[in-house]
C-alpha positions as CSV (number, residue, x, y, z in Angstrom):
1,M,76.0,154.0,78.9
2,A,76.8,152.8,75.4
3,G,73.8,151.1,73.8
4,V,71.5,152.1,76.7
5,S,68.7,154.5,76.1
6,I,67.3,156.7,78.9
7,R,64.5,158.1,76.7
8,A,61.0,156.7,76.8
9,E,60.5,154.3,73.9
10,Q,57.5,154.7,71.7
11,S,55.5,151.6,70.9
12,V,54.9,150.6,67.3
13,I,51.2,150.9,67.8
14,K,51.5,154.4,69.1
15,I,53.7,155.4,66.2
16,L,51.3,153.8,63.7
17,L,48.2,155.5,65.2
18,T,50.0,158.8,65.2
19,A,50.9,158.4,61.5
20,I,47.4,157.4,60.6
21,F,46.0,160.4,62.5
22,V,48.5,162.8,60.8
23,V,47.7,161.4,57.3
24,A,44.0,161.7,57.9
25,I,44.3,165.3,59.1
26,G,46.5,166.2,56.1
27,L,44.1,164.7,53.6
28,I,41.1,166.3,55.1
29,W,42.8,169.6,55.2
30,T,44.3,169.8,51.7
31,G,43.4,166.6,49.9
32,H,41.6,168.5,47.1
33,S,43.5,171.8,47.2
34,L,45.4,173.4,44.3
35,P,49.2,173.7,44.4
36,D,49.1,177.4,45.3
37,E,46.7,176.7,48.1
38,R,48.9,173.9,49.5
39,I,51.9,176.3,49.5
40,L,49.9,179.0,51.3
41,T,48.7,176.4,53.8
42,L,52.2,175.4,54.4
43,R,53.4,178.9,55.1
44,Y,50.5,179.5,57.6
45,L,51.4,176.2,59.3
46,L,55.1,177.2,59.6
47,F,54.0,180.5,61.1
48,A,52.0,178.6,63.7
49,L,54.9,176.2,64.3
50,S,57.3,179.0,64.9
51,G,55.2,180.3,67.8
52,L,54.5,176.8,69.1
53,V,58.2,175.8,69.2
54,A,59.1,179.2,70.8
55,F,56.6,178.7,73.6
56,S,56.9,175.0,74.2
57,A,60.6,174.1,73.6
58,P,61.9,175.1,77.1
59,Y,59.1,173.2,78.9
60,L,59.6,170.1,76.8
61,L,63.4,170.1,77.5
62,F,63.6,171.3,81.1
63,P,63.7,170.5,83.9
64,D,64.9,167.1,82.8
65,G,64.2,164.1,85.1
66,N,67.0,162.2,83.4
67,A,69.7,164.7,84.5
68,P,71.0,162.5,87.4
69,L,71.4,159.6,85.0
70,I,73.2,161.9,82.4
71,Q,75.5,163.1,85.1
72,L,76.1,159.5,86.3
73,G,76.9,158.4,82.8
74,N,79.1,161.5,82.2
75,L,77.8,162.1,78.7
76,N,80.1,164.1,76.5
77,N,79.0,167.0,74.3
78,R,78.2,164.9,71.3
79,S,76.2,162.3,73.2
80,L,74.3,165.0,75.1
81,K,73.3,166.7,71.8
82,R,72.1,163.4,70.4
83,Y,70.1,162.9,73.6
84,L,68.4,166.3,73.4
85,F,67.4,165.9,69.8
86,G,66.2,162.3,70.5
87,K,64.1,163.6,73.4
88,I,61.9,165.8,71.3
89,S,62.0,163.6,68.1
90,P,58.7,161.8,69.0
91,M,57.0,165.3,68.9
92,I,58.6,166.5,65.7
93,W,58.6,163.6,63.2
94,P,54.7,163.9,62.8
95,V,55.3,167.4,61.6
96,F,57.6,166.3,58.8
97,L,55.0,163.7,57.9
98,L,52.3,166.4,57.8
99,F,54.4,168.5,55.4
100,F,54.7,165.5,53.1
101,V,50.9,164.8,53.2
102,I,50.0,168.5,52.6
103,L,52.1,168.6,49.5
104,F,51.9,165.1,48.0
105,G,48.5,164.0,49.4
106,D,46.8,165.3,46.3
107,L,43.6,163.4,45.8
108,S,42.6,165.3,42.7
109,A,45.9,165.2,40.7
110,P,48.5,163.1,42.5
111,A,51.0,163.1,39.6
112,S,50.9,166.9,38.9
113,H,53.6,169.5,39.9
114,L,55.8,166.9,41.6
115,F,59.0,168.9,41.3
116,L,57.3,172.0,42.8
117,K,55.9,169.9,45.6
118,L,59.3,168.4,46.3
119,I,60.9,171.9,46.4
120,Y,58.4,173.1,48.9
121,F,58.7,169.9,51.0
122,I,62.5,170.5,51.2
123,T,61.8,174.2,52.0
124,A,59.3,173.5,54.8
125,S,61.4,170.6,56.3
126,T,64.6,172.6,56.2
127,L,63.0,175.7,57.9
128,F,61.3,173.6,60.6
129,A,64.6,171.7,61.3
130,A,66.3,175.1,61.5
131,I,63.7,176.4,64.0
132,I,64.1,173.2,66.2
133,I,67.9,173.4,66.2
134,F,67.9,177.1,67.0
135,A,65.3,176.6,69.7
136,I,67.4,173.9,71.4
137,A,70.6,176.0,71.0
138,R,69.0,179.1,72.6
139,N,67.3,177.2,75.5
140,V,70.3,175.1,76.5
141,K,72.1,178.3,77.4
142,S,69.2,179.7,79.4
143,G,71.0,178.9,82.7
144,P,74.2,180.9,81.9
145,D,72.1,183.7,80.4
146,S,70.1,183.9,83.7
147,Q,73.3,184.1,85.7
148,F,74.3,187.1,83.5
149,W,71.0,188.9,84.2
150,K,71.0,188.0,87.9
151,E,74.6,188.3,89.0
152,S,76.7,190.4,86.6
153,E,77.0,194.1,87.1
154,K,76.1,194.8,83.5
155,G,73.0,192.6,83.7
156,K,71.9,194.3,86.9
157,K,72.4,197.7,85.3
158,M,70.4,196.7,82.2
159,R,67.6,195.4,84.4
160,Q,67.6,198.6,86.4
161,D,67.5,200.8,83.3
162,A,64.7,198.7,81.8
163,A,62.7,198.9,85.1
164,N,63.2,202.7,85.1
165,Y,62.1,203.0,81.5
166,F,59.1,200.7,81.5
167,K,58.2,201.4,85.2
168,Y,58.1,197.7,85.8
169,P,60.7,195.5,87.5
170,L,62.0,192.6,85.5
171,D,62.5,189.1,87.0
172,P,66.0,187.9,86.0
173,G,64.6,184.4,85.8
174,S,62.1,185.2,83.1
175,I,64.3,187.4,80.9
176,P,66.1,184.5,79.1
177,S,62.8,182.8,78.3
178,L,61.3,186.0,77.1
179,I,64.3,186.8,74.8
180,N,64.4,183.3,73.5
181,T,60.7,183.3,72.7
182,I,61.0,186.5,70.7
183,L,64.2,185.4,68.9
184,I,62.8,182.0,67.9
185,V,59.5,183.4,66.6
186,L,61.4,186.0,64.5
187,F,63.9,183.3,63.4
188,G,61.0,181.3,61.9
189,A,58.6,184.0,60.9
190,V,60.8,186.6,59.1
191,P,62.3,184.1,56.6
192,I,58.8,183.0,55.7
193,L,58.0,186.6,54.7
194,I,61.3,187.0,52.9
195,G,60.8,183.6,51.1
196,T,57.3,184.6,50.0
197,V,58.8,187.7,48.3
198,L,61.6,185.8,46.8
199,A,59.2,183.2,45.4
200,G,57.2,185.9,43.7
201,I,60.3,187.2,41.9
202,Y,62.6,184.2,41.4
203,P,62.0,180.5,40.9
204,A,60.7,178.5,43.9
205,I,64.2,177.0,44.5
206,S,65.3,180.4,45.8
207,E,63.1,179.9,48.8
208,A,64.7,176.5,49.5
209,I,68.2,178.1,49.2
210,L,67.2,180.7,51.8
211,M,65.9,178.0,54.2
212,T,69.1,176.0,53.7
213,F,71.2,179.0,54.6
214,L,69.0,179.5,57.7
215,L,69.6,175.8,58.7
216,L,73.4,176.4,58.5
217,V,73.0,179.5,60.7
218,A,71.0,177.4,63.3
219,I,73.7,174.7,63.2
220,R,76.4,177.2,63.7
221,S,74.6,178.7,66.7
222,F,74.6,175.3,68.3
223,R,78.2,174.6,67.4
224,A,79.2,178.0,68.8
225,Q,78.8,176.5,72.3
226,K,81.5,174.0,71.5
227,E,82.6,172.2,74.7
228,H,80.2,174.2,76.9
229,V,77.1,172.2,75.9
230,V,77.3,169.9,78.9
231,S,78.0,172.6,81.5
232,N,75.2,174.8,79.9
233,Y,72.8,171.9,80.1
234,Y,73.5,171.3,83.9
235,S,73.2,175.0,84.6
236,T,70.0,175.4,82.6
237,N,68.4,172.3,84.2
238,A,69.2,173.8,87.7
239,F,67.9,177.1,86.6
240,F,64.5,175.7,85.4
241,R,64.1,173.6,88.6
242,E,64.7,176.7,90.7
243,F,62.5,178.9,88.4
244,F,59.5,176.5,88.6
245,G,59.9,176.0,92.3
246,S,60.5,179.5,93.6
247,N,59.0,182.9,93.3
248,M,60.7,186.2,92.4
249,K,61.9,186.6,96.0
250,G,63.4,183.1,96.1
251,E,60.8,181.8,98.5
252,E,58.8,178.7,97.9
253,E,55.7,179.6,96.1
254,S,52.4,178.4,97.5
255,E,49.9,176.7,95.2
256,K,47.5,179.2,93.7
257,R,45.0,176.7,92.4
258,V,42.7,175.3,95.1
259,V,40.2,172.4,94.9
260,E,37.2,174.7,95.4
261,Q,38.0,176.5,92.1
262,L,37.1,173.3,90.2
263,W,33.4,173.8,90.7
264,W,32.8,172.4,87.2
265,T,34.3,169.0,88.1
266,P,32.2,166.2,89.8
267,A,33.1,165.8,93.5
268,P,34.4,162.2,93.3
269,I,37.2,163.1,90.8
270,R,37.7,166.8,91.8
271,M,40.8,166.0,93.9
272,H,42.4,164.0,91.1
273,V,41.8,166.7,88.5
274,W,43.3,169.2,90.8
275,Q,46.4,167.1,91.2
276,F,47.0,167.0,87.4
277,L,46.3,170.7,87.0
278,V,48.7,171.7,89.7
279,Q,51.4,169.5,88.2
280,L,50.8,171.0,84.7
281,D,51.0,174.5,86.2
282,R,54.5,173.7,87.4
283,K,55.5,172.2,84.1
284,I,54.1,174.6,81.5
285,P,52.1,177.8,81.4
286,A,49.2,176.2,79.5
287,G,47.0,179.4,79.7
288,R,49.7,181.5,78.0
289,V,50.3,178.9,75.3
290,A,46.5,178.6,74.5
291,F,46.2,182.4,74.5
292,A,49.0,182.7,72.0
293,G,47.3,180.2,69.8
294,H,44.0,182.2,69.8
295,I,46.0,185.3,68.8
296,L,47.6,183.4,66.0
297,I,44.3,182.1,64.7
298,L,42.9,185.7,64.7
299,F,46.0,186.7,62.7
300,L,45.3,183.9,60.2
301,A,41.6,184.9,60.0
302,Y,42.7,188.5,59.2
303,Q,44.3,187.1,56.0
304,R,40.8,186.2,54.9
305,P,41.4,182.5,53.9
306,D,38.4,180.3,53.0
307,A,36.1,179.0,55.7
308,G,37.3,175.4,55.2
309,F,40.9,176.4,55.9
310,L,39.8,178.1,59.1
311,L,37.7,175.2,60.1
312,V,40.6,172.8,59.9
313,T,42.8,175.3,61.7
314,W,40.4,175.4,64.6
315,I,40.2,171.6,64.7
316,L,44.0,171.4,64.7
317,F,44.3,174.0,67.4
318,A,41.7,172.2,69.5
319,L,43.5,168.9,69.1
320,L,46.8,170.6,70.2
321,H,45.2,171.2,73.6
322,H,45.5,167.4,74.1
323,L,49.2,167.8,74.4
324,F,48.6,169.0,77.9
325,M,46.8,165.8,78.7
326,V,49.5,163.7,77.0
327,M,52.0,165.2,79.5
328,T,50.1,163.5,82.3
329,F,51.0,160.1,80.7
330,Q,54.6,160.6,81.8
331,K,55.7,158.4,84.7
332,E,57.2,161.4,86.4
333,M,53.8,163.0,86.6
334,A,51.6,159.9,86.8
335,P,53.5,156.9,88.3
336,G,51.5,153.8,87.4
337,W,51.9,152.0,90.8
338,L,50.6,155.1,92.6
339,H,47.6,155.6,90.3
340,R,46.6,152.0,90.5
341,W,46.7,152.2,94.3
342,I,44.6,155.4,94.4
343,S,41.9,154.5,91.9
344,S,41.0,152.4,88.8
345,P,41.8,153.1,85.1
346,A,38.1,154.0,84.6
347,T,38.4,156.8,87.1
348,W,41.6,158.1,85.5
349,F,39.8,158.1,82.2
350,A,37.1,160.3,83.7
351,V,39.7,162.5,85.3
352,R,41.6,163.2,82.1
353,F,38.5,163.7,80.0
354,W,37.0,166.1,82.5
355,M,40.3,167.9,82.7
356,Q,40.0,168.8,79.1
357,L,36.6,170.3,79.5
358,R,38.2,173.4,81.0
359,W,39.2,174.4,77.4
360,V,35.6,174.2,76.0
361,L,34.6,177.7,77.1
362,P,37.8,179.4,75.8
363,L,37.5,177.6,72.5
364,L,33.9,178.8,72.2
365,I,34.8,182.3,73.1
366,G,37.6,182.4,70.6
367,M,35.5,181.0,67.8
368,N,32.6,183.4,68.5
369,L,34.9,186.4,68.7
370,Q,36.3,185.4,65.3
371,Y,32.8,184.9,64.0
372,F,31.8,188.4,65.2
373,I,34.7,190.0,63.5
374,F,35.2,187.9,60.3
375,G,31.9,186.0,60.0
376,T,33.4,182.6,60.4
377,P,33.2,179.9,61.8
378,D,29.4,179.9,62.0
379,F,27.5,177.9,64.6
380,S,27.4,174.7,62.5
381,L,31.2,174.8,62.0
382,Q,31.7,175.5,65.7
383,A,29.6,172.4,66.4
384,I,32.0,170.3,64.2
385,V,35.0,171.7,66.1
386,M,33.5,170.9,69.5
387,T,32.4,167.5,68.4
388,V,35.9,166.6,67.2
389,Y,37.4,168.0,70.3
390,L,35.2,166.1,72.8
391,L,35.5,162.8,70.9
392,S,39.3,163.2,70.7
393,S,39.4,164.1,74.4
394,A,37.7,160.8,75.1
395,L,40.1,159.0,72.8
396,F,43.3,160.4,74.4
397,A,41.9,159.8,77.9
398,A,41.2,156.2,76.9
399,M,44.8,155.9,75.6
400,G,46.1,157.0,79.0
401,S,43.9,154.5,80.8
402,A,45.0,151.8,78.4
403,A,48.6,152.5,79.1
404,L,47.9,152.3,82.9
405,S,46.1,148.9,82.4
406,K,49.0,147.6,80.3
407,E,51.5,148.6,83.0
408,A,49.4,146.8,85.6
409,R,49.5,143.6,83.6
410,S,53.2,143.7,82.9
């Protein structure tokens, strides 16, 4: 297995396009902001990232289609850790780039407050790295944690007591994910609040020291598993396969989504859209993630930032919906030979684009609810958000079709 990568390689073009997109978003967002506004934006962004990592980490890591190859290669603890971090690295390096652009992409005074910008770049990067490491450490041991809640006498008693107290039965399969989500959010959010207080009393470097300590705590939480990382990985991978394939009674769960529900989709592509949505439902609870995002934006609006900040926040949130579409680019979900056999790349472009239209109504409802409560974004700003969302939907759908055409030529 030495020298052989089982992770999907990113093309140079894709990396370059991603970098250009991130730089453009960062400059539009904070290109003319003052240093204090940049720091405030960074803190809001870290709040959002804490929730996003907490919800998405388990679904990005498990179930892992490479598990048979990992077992065949008999990876040791160190190699498996490197694999897990490498697996999510394509999704986290743009965040570090965005931190850099937010702080140093100063179009008004690029040479001003460089030391302060550097301190906060280190602060944000260290905190985000700590959240990622802590999230991986917590989720890798979800399998053994599930066994505790399901099989041990202590776990059963705690579930019974909770059911009696809350008058609601707890599914042992969902308890580890629930606990991990709460812990990861708190792990990221609480230090931001403490750091804000520290920065108001002491020099800015005190905040960086706090985040460095947090990074050490995250690393220690991973190292605490020691030689059990491999066994925890296999147990957790099996747990997520069972959890996504079975219901609370252990029976195979029938599909809840039916083709007739997709009344908003043209008949020629309705079956294809249904296929993708069913596969996504098995992979990630997209509705829950989107709902959490709406709650977070309402929280940000409650802080009364300026309208421009909220506009960019809504644009970023809308663009994040495309991560669900990007998941359909995976060979496990969309094997190229099968899709070419079923239909043409043009059809799959229409399928992916139409699939994203399901989020138009929730986005409009969320923006209008915020407009009703806080007076922003108004209808002109909402039109900007929806225009960017629809154009980017077409762009991402075209990228998927281009990848399919490239595979057909190779």
